[in-house]
Backbone and ligand atoms as CSV (ligand in chain L), in Angstrom:
chain,resi,resn,atom,element,x,y,z
A,1,MET,N,N,0.961,-1.038,0.045
A,1,MET,CA,C,0.022,-0.053,-0.085
A,1,MET,C,C,0.770,1.375,0.062
A,2,GLN,N,N,0.395,2.381,-0.727
A,2,GLN,CA,C,1.106,3.551,-0.805
A,2,GLN,C,C,0.825,4.316,0.478
A,3,ILE,N,N,1.964,4.769,1.282
A,3,ILE,CA,C,1.867,5.715,2.259
A,3,ILE,C,C,1.321,7.164,1.910
A,4,THR,N,N,0.412,7.743,2.614
A,4,THR,CA,C,0.102,9.079,2.238
A,4,THR,C,C,0.357,10.005,3.543
A,5,GLY,N,N,-0.081,11.328,3.073
A,5,GLY,CA,C,0.012,12.276,4.025
A,5,GLY,C,C,-1.042,12.066,5.247
A,6,THR,N,N,-2.058,11.549,4.929
A,6,THR,CA,C,-3.163,11.197,5.905
A,6,THR,C,C,-2.585,10.110,6.848
A,7,HIS,N,N,-2.015,9.026,6.347
A,7,HIS,CA,C,-1.388,8.067,7.125
A,7,HIS,C,C,-0.488,8.635,8.206
A,8,PHE,N,N,0.394,9.481,7.749
A,8,PHE,CA,C,1.353,10.221,8.689
A,8,PHE,C,C,0.580,10.897,9.759
A,9,ASN,N,N,-0.444,11.743,9.412
A,9,ASN,CA,C,-1.216,12.496,10.206
A,9,ASN,C,C,-1.792,11.432,11.337
A,10,TYR,N,N,-2.521,10.485,10.840
A,10,TYR,CA,C,-3.218,9.703,11.594
A,10,TYR,C,C,-2.312,8.785,12.678
A,11,TYR,N,N,-1.032,8.482,12.151
A,11,TYR,CA,C,-0.109,7.790,12.957
A,11,TYR,C,C,0.290,8.712,14.174
A,12,GLN,N,N,0.278,9.884,14.131
A,12,GLN,CA,C,0.679,10.778,15.368
A,12,GLN,C,C,-0.538,10.838,16.110
A,13,VAL,N,N,-1.734,10.782,15.646
A,13,VAL,CA,C,-3.130,11.201,16.315
A,13,VAL,C,C,-3.467,9.737,17.087
A,14,CYS,N,N,-3.548,8.616,16.427
A,14,CYS,CA,C,-4.030,7.424,16.971
A,14,CYS,C,C,-3.818,6.282,16.060
A,15,LYS,N,N,-3.065,5.339,16.583
A,15,LYS,CA,C,-2.648,3.946,15.813
A,15,LYS,C,C,-3.897,3.311,15.355
A,16,ARG,N,N,-4.751,3.389,16.153
A,16,ARG,CA,C,-6.133,2.487,15.908
A,16,ARG,C,C,-6.790,3.308,14.725
A,17,LYS,N,N,-6.879,4.572,14.704
A,17,LYS,CA,C,-7.336,5.368,13.613
A,17,LYS,C,C,-6.707,5.141,12.349
A,18,LEU,N,N,-5.391,5.043,12.389
A,18,LEU,CA,C,-4.562,4.876,11.263
A,18,LEU,C,C,-5.023,3.467,10.668
A,19,TRP,N,N,-5.063,2.429,11.691
A,19,TRP,CA,C,-5.234,0.964,11.228
A,19,TRP,C,C,-6.727,0.897,10.491
A,20,LEU,N,N,-7.724,1.565,11.145
A,20,LEU,CA,C,-9.121,1.454,10.576
A,20,LEU,C,C,-9.102,2.027,9.363
A,21,PHE,N,N,-8.696,3.265,9.147
A,21,PHE,CA,C,-8.717,3.902,7.909
A,21,PHE,C,C,-7.945,3.233,6.751
A,22,ALA,N,N,-6.679,2.773,7.136
A,22,ALA,CA,C,-6.044,2.001,5.972
A,22,ALA,C,C,-6.541,0.641,5.571
A,23,ASN,N,N,-7.381,0.145,6.607
A,23,ASN,CA,C,-7.930,-1.142,6.230
A,23,ASN,C,C,-9.454,-0.922,5.851
A,24,GLY,N,N,-9.656,0.313,5.206
A,24,GLY,CA,C,-11.028,0.431,4.499
A,24,GLY,C,C,-12.159,0.693,5.230
A,25,ILE,N,N,-11.995,0.974,6.611
A,25,ILE,CA,C,-13.147,1.329,7.438
A,25,ILE,C,C,-13.173,2.867,7.527
A,26,ASN,N,N,-13.934,3.505,6.719
A,26,ASN,CA,C,-13.927,4.926,6.471
A,26,ASN,C,C,-15.176,5.582,6.937
A,27,MET,N,N,-15.121,6.282,8.086
A,27,MET,CA,C,-16.291,6.954,8.526
A,27,MET,C,C,-16.306,8.537,8.112
A,28,GLU,N,N,-15.425,8.857,7.412
A,28,GLU,CA,C,-15.249,10.358,7.257
A,28,GLU,C,C,-16.395,11.025,6.654
A,29,SER,N,N,-17.121,10.221,5.560
A,29,SER,CA,C,-18.131,10.996,4.930
A,29,SER,C,C,-19.287,11.218,5.703
A,30,THR,N,N,-19.382,10.522,6.950
A,30,THR,CA,C,-20.650,10.759,7.756
A,30,THR,C,C,-20.224,11.711,8.976
A,31,SER,N,N,-19.064,12.131,9.039
A,31,SER,CA,C,-18.755,12.853,9.998
A,31,SER,C,C,-18.975,14.411,9.827
A,32,ASP,N,N,-19.724,15.028,10.728
A,32,ASP,CA,C,-20.150,16.436,10.508
A,32,ASP,C,C,-18.703,17.254,10.676
A,33,LEU,N,N,-17.774,16.874,11.560
A,33,LEU,CA,C,-16.630,17.562,11.839
A,33,LEU,C,C,-15.674,17.639,10.681
A,34,VAL,N,N,-15.643,16.620,9.999
A,34,VAL,CA,C,-14.817,16.459,8.678
A,34,VAL,C,C,-15.385,17.319,7.638
A,35,TYR,N,N,-16.688,17.088,7.716
A,35,TYR,CA,C,-17.460,17.914,6.554
A,35,TYR,C,C,-17.151,19.454,6.917
A,36,ASP,N,N,-17.228,19.797,8.235
A,36,ASP,CA,C,-17.108,21.200,8.528
A,36,ASP,C,C,-15.665,21.616,8.057
A,37,GLY,N,N,-14.614,20.707,8.497
A,37,GLY,CA,C,-13.136,21.031,7.969
A,37,GLY,C,C,-13.254,21.272,6.417
A,38,LYS,N,N,-13.913,20.487,5.710
A,38,LYS,CA,C,-13.851,20.690,4.115
A,38,LYS,C,C,-14.426,22.095,3.885
A,39,LEU,N,N,-15.447,22.274,4.769
A,39,LEU,CA,C,-16.201,23.585,4.257
A,39,LEU,C,C,-15.273,24.805,4.610
A,40,ILE,N,N,-14.392,24.677,5.541
A,40,ILE,CA,C,-13.509,25.887,5.867
A,40,ILE,C,C,-12.588,25.973,4.581
A,41,HIS,N,N,-12.193,24.967,3.940
A,41,HIS,CA,C,-11.349,25.090,2.793
A,41,HIS,C,C,-12.073,26.107,1.829
A,42,GLU,N,N,-13.295,25.714,1.603
A,42,GLU,CA,C,-14.013,26.423,0.507
A,42,GLU,C,C,-14.503,27.848,0.838
A,43,THR,N,N,-14.662,28.090,2.176
A,43,THR,CA,C,-15.321,29.371,2.548
A,43,THR,C,C,-14.420,30.463,3.037
A,44,SER,N,N,-13.279,29.980,3.674
A,44,SER,CA,C,-12.253,30.785,4.236
A,44,SER,C,C,-11.570,31.609,3.049
A,45,TYR,N,N,-11.136,30.897,2.091
A,45,TYR,CA,C,-10.488,31.362,1.067
A,45,TYR,C,C,-11.007,31.171,-0.425
A,46,PRO,N,N,-12.130,31.969,-0.766
A,46,PRO,CA,C,-12.819,31.714,-1.915
A,46,PRO,C,C,-11.993,31.859,-3.186
A,47,GLN,N,N,-11.023,32.798,-3.173
A,47,GLN,CA,C,-10.180,32.991,-4.468
A,47,GLN,C,C,-8.854,32.038,-4.474
A,48,ARG,N,N,-9.064,31.169,-3.579
A,48,ARG,CA,C,-7.579,30.385,-3.373
A,48,ARG,C,C,-7.328,29.524,-4.753
A,49,SER,N,N,-8.337,28.962,-5.094
A,49,SER,CA,C,-7.996,27.950,-6.229
A,49,SER,C,C,-7.557,28.610,-7.364
A,50,GLU,N,N,-7.783,30.012,-7.621
A,50,GLU,CA,C,-7.233,30.572,-8.750
A,50,GLU,C,C,-5.861,30.772,-8.608
A,51,ARG,N,N,-5.211,31.038,-7.281
A,51,ARG,CA,C,-3.875,31.334,-7.113
A,51,ARG,C,C,-3.012,30.137,-6.838
A,52,TYR,N,N,-3.520,29.253,-6.414
A,52,TYR,CA,C,-2.907,27.916,-6.115
A,52,TYR,C,C,-3.208,26.673,-6.891
A,53,GLU,N,N,-2.283,25.796,-6.991
A,53,GLU,CA,C,-2.642,24.547,-7.602
A,53,GLU,C,C,-3.008,23.360,-6.745
A,54,GLU,N,N,-3.638,22.394,-7.292
A,54,GLU,CA,C,-3.753,21.226,-6.535
A,54,GLU,C,C,-2.841,20.246,-7.309
A,55,VAL,N,N,-2.046,19.626,-6.323
A,55,VAL,CA,C,-1.042,18.699,-6.707
A,55,VAL,C,C,-1.131,17.246,-6.132
A,56,GLU,N,N,-1.357,16.271,-7.080
A,56,GLU,CA,C,-1.329,14.858,-6.743
A,56,GLU,C,C,-0.254,14.183,-7.277
A,57,ILE,N,N,0.519,13.628,-6.213
A,57,ILE,CA,C,1.835,12.975,-6.609
A,57,ILE,C,C,2.134,11.882,-5.612
A,58,ASP,N,N,2.480,10.674,-6.197
A,58,ASP,CA,C,3.020,9.521,-5.182
A,58,ASP,C,C,1.949,9.335,-4.059
A,59,GLY,N,N,0.634,9.357,-4.273
A,59,GLY,CA,C,-0.341,9.123,-3.316
A,59,GLY,C,C,-0.706,10.222,-2.336
A,60,ILE,N,N,0.045,11.336,-2.569
A,60,ILE,CA,C,-0.311,12.462,-1.656
A,60,ILE,C,C,-1.204,13.477,-2.545
A,61,LYS,N,N,-1.976,14.335,-1.837
A,61,LYS,CA,C,-2.767,15.211,-2.543
A,61,LYS,C,C,-2.602,16.554,-1.740
A,62,ILE,N,N,-1.982,17.477,-2.289
A,62,ILE,CA,C,-1.879,18.867,-1.776
A,62,ILE,C,C,-2.827,19.812,-2.373
A,63,ASP,N,N,-3.799,20.293,-1.536
A,63,ASP,CA,C,-4.924,21.150,-2.087
A,63,ASP,C,C,-4.379,22.407,-2.668
A,64,TYR,N,N,-3.497,23.031,-1.779
A,64,TYR,CA,C,-3.196,24.431,-2.255
A,64,TYR,C,C,-1.520,24.584,-2.314
A,65,TYR,N,N,-1.102,24.519,-3.500
A,65,TYR,CA,C,0.396,24.637,-3.807
A,65,TYR,C,C,0.744,25.763,-4.454
A,66,ASP,N,N,1.525,26.587,-3.889
A,66,ASP,CA,C,2.025,27.876,-4.492
A,66,ASP,C,C,3.214,27.436,-5.355
A,67,ALA,N,N,3.204,27.244,-6.527
A,67,ALA,CA,C,4.349,26.589,-7.252
A,67,ALA,C,C,5.275,27.718,-7.413
A,68,ARG,N,N,5.101,28.951,-7.487
A,68,ARG,CA,C,6.019,29.964,-7.752
A,68,ARG,C,C,6.979,30.010,-6.685
A,69,ASN,N,N,6.384,30.072,-5.492
A,69,ASN,CA,C,7.230,30.257,-4.212
A,69,ASN,C,C,7.629,28.867,-3.449
A,70,LYS,N,N,7.102,27.819,-4.079
A,70,LYS,CA,C,7.167,26.491,-3.427
A,70,LYS,C,C,6.839,26.345,-2.067
A,71,VAL,N,N,5.529,26.738,-1.899
A,71,VAL,CA,C,4.901,26.836,-0.486
A,71,VAL,C,C,3.704,25.920,-0.490
A,72,ILE,N,N,3.526,24.954,0.371
A,72,ILE,CA,C,2.353,24.205,0.558
A,72,ILE,C,C,1.491,24.917,1.575
A,73,HIS,N,N,0.309,25.175,1.290
A,73,HIS,CA,C,-0.594,25.706,2.194
A,73,HIS,C,C,-1.700,24.555,2.833
A,74,GLU,N,N,-1.632,24.272,3.988
A,74,GLU,CA,C,-2.654,23.204,4.428
A,74,GLU,C,C,-3.448,23.978,5.520
A,75,ILE,N,N,-4.793,23.833,5.207
A,75,ILE,CA,C,-5.887,24.573,6.135
A,75,ILE,C,C,-6.443,23.568,7.066
A,76,LYS,N,N,-6.603,23.942,8.371
A,76,LYS,CA,C,-7.083,23.070,9.216
A,76,LYS,C,C,-8.023,23.905,10.192
A,77,ARG,N,N,-8.964,23.102,10.819
A,77,ARG,CA,C,-9.980,23.803,11.551
A,77,ARG,C,C,-9.475,24.059,12.935
A,78,SER,N,N,-8.904,22.961,13.583
A,78,SER,CA,C,-8.302,23.222,15.024
A,78,SER,C,C,-6.925,22.796,15.142
A,79,ASP,N,N,-6.055,23.331,15.984
A,79,ASP,CA,C,-4.823,23.061,16.188
A,79,ASP,C,C,-4.513,21.994,17.421
A,80,LYS,N,N,-5.576,21.281,17.714
A,80,LYS,CA,C,-5.616,20.312,18.809
A,80,LYS,C,C,-4.456,19.253,18.689
A,81,VAL,N,N,-4.378,18.782,17.284
A,81,VAL,CA,C,-3.318,17.841,16.966
A,81,VAL,C,C,-2.439,18.403,16.040
A,82,GLU,N,N,-1.938,19.589,16.305
A,82,GLU,CA,C,-1.075,20.272,15.458
A,82,GLU,C,C,0.222,19.463,15.100
A,83,GLU,N,N,0.790,18.703,16.067
A,83,GLU,CA,C,1.952,17.838,15.736
A,83,GLU,C,C,1.833,16.980,14.589
A,84,ALA,N,N,0.447,16.422,14.600
A,84,ALA,CA,C,0.132,15.308,13.316
A,84,ALA,C,C,-0.024,16.278,12.037
A,85,HIS,N,N,-0.456,17.423,12.247
A,85,HIS,CA,C,-0.516,18.392,10.979
A,85,HIS,C,C,0.764,18.606,10.417
A,86,VAL,N,N,1.681,18.828,11.403
A,86,VAL,CA,C,3.060,19.206,11.066
A,86,VAL,C,C,3.641,18.151,10.346
A,87,TRP,N,N,3.526,17.003,10.876
A,87,TRP,CA,C,4.189,15.722,10.236
A,87,TRP,C,C,3.403,15.475,8.883
A,88,GLN,N,N,2.152,15.879,8.640
A,88,GLN,CA,C,1.497,15.573,7.409
A,88,GLN,C,C,2.205,16.424,6.316
A,89,VAL,N,N,2.363,17.738,6.643
A,89,VAL,CA,C,3.093,18.800,5.793
A,89,VAL,C,C,4.515,18.395,5.424
A,90,LYS,N,N,5.209,17.789,6.545
A,90,LYS,CA,C,6.674,17.537,6.432
A,90,LYS,C,C,6.732,16.412,5.297
A,91,TYR,N,N,5.624,15.549,5.275
A,91,TYR,CA,C,5.815,14.346,4.536
A,91,TYR,C,C,5.286,14.889,2.947
A,92,TYR,N,N,4.598,15.797,2.906
A,92,TYR,CA,C,4.297,16.414,1.722
A,92,TYR,C,C,5.648,17.023,1.050
A,93,ILE,N,N,6.461,17.833,1.839
A,93,ILE,CA,C,7.682,18.432,1.439
A,93,ILE,C,C,8.617,17.222,0.983
A,94,TYR,N,N,8.619,16.175,1.788
A,94,TYR,CA,C,9.498,15.041,1.514
A,94,TYR,C,C,9.140,14.373,0.065
A,95,ILE,N,N,7.868,14.348,-0.113
A,95,ILE,CA,C,7.372,13.583,-1.443
A,95,ILE,C,C,7.806,14.504,-2.590
A,96,LEU,N,N,7.516,15.734,-2.294
A,96,LEU,CA,C,7.942,16.760,-3.384
A,96,LEU,C,C,9.535,16.652,-3.782
A,97,GLU,N,N,10.259,16.509,-2.681
A,97,GLU,CA,C,11.694,16.382,-2.751
A,97,GLU,C,C,12.071,15.189,-3.761
A,98,ARG,N,N,11.285,14.108,-3.136
A,98,ARG,CA,C,11.543,12.790,-3.980
A,98,ARG,C,C,11.219,12.849,-5.430
A,99,ASN,N,N,10.497,13.758,-5.797
A,99,ASN,CA,C,10.111,14.070,-7.177
A,99,ASN,C,C,10.816,15.113,-7.749
A,100,GLY,N,N,11.838,15.685,-7.288
A,100,GLY,CA,C,12.731,16.580,-7.835
A,100,GLY,C,C,12.490,18.033,-7.412
A,101,ILE,N,N,11.558,18.230,-6.619
A,101,ILE,CA,C,11.208,19.603,-6.235
A,101,ILE,C,C,11.822,19.942,-4.995
A,102,ASP,N,N,13.006,20.454,-4.918
A,102,ASP,CA,C,13.873,20.880,-3.814
A,102,ASP,C,C,13.269,22.197,-3.233
A,103,GLY,N,N,13.533,22.400,-1.925
A,103,GLY,CA,C,13.468,23.766,-1.252
A,103,GLY,C,C,12.023,24.156,-1.034
A,104,ALA,N,N,11.084,23.109,-0.954
A,104,ALA,CA,C,9.663,23.597,-0.630
A,104,ALA,C,C,9.489,23.667,0.878
A,105,THR,N,N,8.552,24.429,1.292
A,105,THR,CA,C,8.192,24.756,2.695
A,105,THR,C,C,6.768,24.645,2.863
A,106,GLY,N,N,6.255,24.813,4.054
A,106,GLY,CA,C,4.821,24.672,4.282
A,106,GLY,C,C,4.362,25.573,5.174
A,107,ILE,N,N,3.138,25.987,5.151
A,107,ILE,CA,C,2.534,26.748,6.248
A,107,ILE,C,C,0.971,26.209,6.631
A,108,LEU,N,N,0.979,25.826,7.742
A,108,LEU,CA,C,-0.430,25.384,8.261
A,108,LEU,C,C,-1.078,26.638,8.599
A,109,GLU,N,N,-2.449,26.689,8.220
A,109,GLU,CA,C,-3.220,27.780,8.393
A,109,GLU,C,C,-4.592,27.388,9.140
A,110,TYR,N,N,-4.860,28.068,10.219
A,110,TYR,CA,C,-5.976,27.911,11.100
A,110,TYR,C,C,-6.769,29.135,11.036
A,111,PRO,N,N,-7.675,29.138,10.021
A,111,PRO,CA,C,-8.371,30.470,9.786
A,111,PRO,C,C,-9.429,30.792,10.961
A,112,GLU,N,N,-9.947,29.865,11.601
A,112,GLU,CA,C,-10.788,30.153,12.591
A,112,GLU,C,C,-10.032,30.557,13.867
A,113,LEU,N,N,-8.813,30.279,14.090
A,113,LEU,CA,C,-7.888,30.660,15.080
A,113,LEU,C,C,-7.106,31.815,14.796
A,114,LYS,N,N,-7.070,32.320,13.553
A,114,LYS,CA,C,-6.212,33.292,13.078
A,114,LYS,C,C,-4.757,33.107,13.246
A,115,LYS,N,N,-4.473,31.938,12.938
A,115,LYS,CA,C,-2.985,31.409,13.416
A,115,LYS,C,C,-2.409,30.684,12.194
A,116,THR,N,N,-1.116,30.799,11.968
A,116,THR,CA,C,-0.281,30.154,10.968
A,116,THR,C,C,0.895,29.475,11.738
A,117,THR,N,N,1.499,28.458,11.105
A,117,THR,CA,C,2.585,27.737,11.590
A,117,THR,C,C,3.368,27.241,10.517
A,118,LYS,N,N,4.643,27.877,10.411
A,118,LYS,CA,C,5.742,27.341,9.463
A,118,LYS,C,C,6.078,26.100,9.536
A,119,VAL,N,N,6.426,25.352,8.440
A,119,VAL,CA,C,6.812,23.956,8.570
A,119,VAL,C,C,7.983,23.792,7.536
A,120,ASN,N,N,9.068,23.252,8.111
A,120,ASN,CA,C,10.256,22.930,7.283
A,120,ASN,C,C,10.586,21.659,7.384
A,121,LEU,N,N,11.555,21.017,6.525
A,121,LEU,CA,C,11.966,19.687,6.596
A,121,LEU,C,C,13.475,19.638,6.745
A,122,THR,N,N,14.016,18.981,7.845
A,122,THR,CA,C,15.270,19.018,8.252
A,122,THR,C,C,15.919,17.608,7.910
A,123,ASP,N,N,17.117,17.489,7.972
A,123,ASP,CA,C,17.828,16.186,7.794
A,123,ASP,C,C,17.366,15.145,8.802
A,124,ALA,N,N,17.091,15.587,10.009
A,124,ALA,CA,C,16.621,14.756,11.154
A,124,ALA,C,C,15.150,14.271,10.700
A,125,ASP,N,N,14.432,15.153,10.009
A,125,ASP,CA,C,13.032,14.824,9.753
A,125,ASP,C,C,12.929,13.740,8.658
A,126,ARG,N,N,13.994,14.052,7.697
A,126,ARG,CA,C,13.987,12.924,6.517
A,126,ARG,C,C,14.401,11.647,7.100
A,127,GLN,N,N,15.176,11.555,8.114
A,127,GLN,CA,C,15.366,10.248,8.648
A,127,GLN,C,C,14.389,9.633,9.392
A,128,LYS,N,N,13.717,10.600,10.043
A,128,LYS,CA,C,12.452,10.078,10.899
A,128,LYS,C,C,11.266,9.692,9.924
A,129,ILE,N,N,11.146,10.183,8.870
A,129,ILE,CA,C,10.190,9.820,7.936
A,129,ILE,C,C,10.357,8.471,7.302
A,130,LYS,N,N,11.650,8.178,7.093
A,130,LYS,CA,C,12.014,6.895,6.582
A,130,LYS,C,C,11.577,5.819,7.546
A,131,GLU,N,N,11.986,5.978,8.746
A,131,GLU,CA,C,11.509,5.153,9.885
A,131,GLU,C,C,10.146,5.133,9.992
A,132,LEU,N,N,9.278,6.010,10.062
A,132,LEU,CA,C,8.029,6.258,10.337
A,132,LEU,C,C,7.126,5.436,8.976
A,133,GLU,N,N,7.846,5.512,7.820
A,133,GLU,CA,C,7.244,4.789,6.600
A,133,GLU,C,C,7.166,3.303,6.933
A,134,GLU,N,N,8.256,2.983,7.597
A,134,GLU,CA,C,8.366,1.521,7.938
A,134,GLU,C,C,7.401,1.093,9.034
A,135,LYS,N,N,7.417,1.925,10.130
A,135,LYS,CA,C,6.563,1.604,11.155
A,135,LYS,C,C,4.828,1.543,10.736
A,136,ILE,N,N,4.670,2.649,9.835
A,136,ILE,CA,C,3.316,2.711,9.298
A,136,ILE,C,C,2.935,1.496,8.485
A,137,ALA,N,N,3.860,1.142,7.684
A,137,ALA,CA,C,3.547,-0.144,6.843
A,137,ALA,C,C,3.377,-1.380,7.640
A,138,GLN,N,N,4.186,-1.536,8.667
A,138,GLN,CA,C,4.018,-2.556,9.518
A,138,GLN,C,C,2.610,-2.520,10.262
A,139,LEU,N,N,2.288,-1.490,10.880
A,139,LEU,CA,C,1.129,-1.276,11.572
A,139,LEU,C,C,-0.175,-1.572,10.640
A,140,ILE,N,N,-0.239,-1.050,9.456
A,140,ILE,CA,C,-1.481,-1.195,8.723
A,140,ILE,C,C,-1.574,-2.581,8.204
A,141,SER,N,N,-0.377,-3.328,8.055
A,141,SER,CA,C,-0.481,-4.690,7.542
A,141,SER,C,C,-0.666,-5.756,8.716
A,142,SER,N,N,-0.777,-5.169,9.865
A,142,SER,CA,C,-1.011,-6.247,10.962
A,142,SER,C,C,-2.362,-6.626,11.027
A,143,ASP,N,N,-2.729,-7.837,11.400
A,143,ASP,CA,C,-4.029,-8.325,11.490
A,143,ASP,C,C,-4.850,-7.834,12.690
A,144,ASN,N,N,-4.215,-7.353,13.622
A,144,ASN,CA,C,-4.819,-6.880,14.846
A,144,ASN,C,C,-5.001,-5.347,14.876
A,145,CYS,N,N,-6.208,-4.870,15.074
A,145,CYS,CA,C,-6.647,-3.497,15.235
A,145,CYS,C,C,-5.986,-2.959,16.673
A,146,PRO,N,N,-5.467,-1.955,16.753
A,146,PRO,CA,C,-5.004,-1.459,18.129
A,146,PRO,C,C,-6.166,-1.056,18.877
A,147,PRO,N,N,-5.785,-1.062,20.189
A,147,PRO,CA,C,-6.880,-0.576,21.090
A,147,PRO,C,C,-7.474,0.732,21.120
A,148,VAL,N,N,-8.451,1.056,21.616
A,148,VAL,CA,C,-8.993,2.518,21.768
A,148,VAL,C,C,-8.069,3.214,22.734
A,149,ILE,N,N,-7.857,4.441,22.567
A,149,ILE,CA,C,-7.000,5.213,23.447
A,149,ILE,C,C,-7.390,6.120,24.538
A,150,ASN,N,N,-8.838,6.041,24.508
A,150,ASN,CA,C,-9.564,6.824,25.623
A,150,ASN,C,C,-9.046,8.309,25.779
A,151,ALA,N,N,-8.865,8.949,24.790
A,151,ALA,CA,C,-8.227,10.363,24.708
A,151,ALA,C,C,-9.344,11.445,24.588
A,152,LYS,N,N,-8.918,12.598,24.901
A,152,LYS,CA,C,-9.806,13.739,24.738
A,152,LYS,C,C,-10.113,13.775,23.245
A,153,ILE,N,N,-9.255,13.570,22.350
A,153,ILE,CA,C,-9.475,13.789,20.972
A,153,ILE,C,C,-10.534,12.938,20.338
A,154,CYS,N,N,-10.848,11.731,21.059
A,154,CYS,CA,C,-11.785,10.713,20.564
A,154,CYS,C,C,-12.917,11.483,20.293
A,155,LYS,N,N,-13.371,12.404,21.152
A,155,LYS,CA,C,-14.688,13.024,21.075
A,155,LYS,C,C,-14.870,13.669,19.699
A,156,SER,N,N,-13.889,14.076,18.985
A,156,SER,CA,C,-14.109,14.842,17.696
A,156,SER,C,C,-13.607,13.969,16.561
A,157,CYS,N,N,-13.404,12.825,16.951
A,157,CYS,CA,C,-12.795,11.734,15.829
A,157,CYS,C,C,-13.963,11.096,15.123
A,158,SER,N,N,-13.851,10.980,13.814
A,158,SER,CA,C,-14.884,10.364,13.039
A,158,SER,C,C,-15.187,8.924,13.320
A,159,TYR,N,N,-14.464,8.307,14.016
A,159,TYR,CA,C,-14.603,6.854,14.584
A,159,TYR,C,C,-15.039,6.697,15.785
A,160,TYR,N,N,-15.535,7.852,16.504
A,160,TYR,CA,C,-15.957,7.823,17.900
A,160,TYR,C,C,-17.061,6.742,18.180
A,161,ASP,N,N,-18.116,6.843,17.368
A,161,ASP,CA,C,-19.195,5.833,17.503
A,161,ASP,C,C,-18.845,4.414,17.275
A,162,PHE,N,N,-18.134,4.224,16.335
A,162,PHE,CA,C,-17.454,2.988,16.021
A,162,PHE,C,C,-16.567,2.395,17.173
A,163,CYS,N,N,-15.900,3.322,17.763
A,163,CYS,CA,C,-14.910,2.770,18.901
A,163,CYS,C,C,-15.509,2.633,20.262
A,164,TYR,N,N,-16.630,3.428,20.548
A,164,TYR,CA,C,-17.119,3.535,21.769
A,164,TYR,C,C,-18.606,3.074,21.907
A,165,VAL,N,N,-19.250,2.644,20.944
A,165,VAL,CA,C,-20.609,2.538,20.892
A,165,VAL,C,C,-20.936,1.181,21.980
A,166,GLU,N,N,-20.070,0.210,22.025
A,166,GLU,CA,C,-20.334,-0.914,22.835
A,166,GLU,C,C,-20.137,-0.422,24.327
A,167,GLU,N,N,-19.189,0.459,24.564
A,167,GLU,CA,C,-18.933,0.838,25.933
A,167,GLU,C,C,-20.167,1.673,26.363
A,168,GLU,N,N,-20.604,2.546,25.611
A,168,GLU,CA,C,-21.795,3.358,25.964
A,168,GLU,C,C,-22.938,2.421,26.300
A,169,LYS,N,N,-23.124,1.472,25.470
A,169,LYS,CA,C,-24.330,0.455,25.600
A,169,LYS,C,C,-24.194,-0.184,27.023
A,170,ASP,N,N,-22.954,-0.385,27.300
A,170,ASP,CA,C,-22.750,-1.187,28.490
A,170,ASP,C,C,-22.794,-0.351,29.921
A,171,SER,N,N,-22.610,0.896,29.532
A,171,SER,CA,C,-22.623,1.692,30.836
A,171,SER,C,C,-24.003,2.322,31.278
L,1,LIG,S1,S,-12.256,7.528,18.584
L,1,LIG,FE1,FE,-10.169,7.616,19.720
L,1,LIG,S2,S,-9.468,5.403,19.699
L,1,LIG,FE2,FE,-11.156,5.463,18.205
L,1,LIG,S3,S,-9.963,5.797,16.250
L,1,LIG,FE3,FE,-10.662,7.916,16.974
L,1,LIG,S4,S,-8.925,8.672,18.260
L,1,LIG,FE4,FE,-8.522,6.382,18.050
């Protein structure tokens, strides 16, 4: 299976989420929060698609790429899992490099928080990405789904009902 930016993001957020997603159990279309996040893309920057390109390459999809300045713009609703967002963008930069586009950088944008975070790829990150690619591949090919993590983030996860419905029934 081809590793994507979403795999990198989910690996940081929750191993179970990554496993479920990678094994074809996809709840995203029914999640209001995900829908909400997609809507932010469209409403926050209506002119954006004219200025930036959409890039699909090696299994990743960058929605807003400023080719002239080599800047990836990634828009998110909340910064609760910012570390995961950062690694998603680092992985995008890594894939661009692997395809001959050197010197790209990224900006995470949180329009609702009026906040931006710059993202760069270092040599240490390149090494870590290689290690993570192996770990992600191992995890998603495992027969065992990792356990629930009982974390705050679960409440806003699209798999919440899937993960906790039995517990709620029992309580
Ligand atoms: S609800 Fe929690 S345990 Fe389940 S996939 Fe999402 S983050 Fe992981």
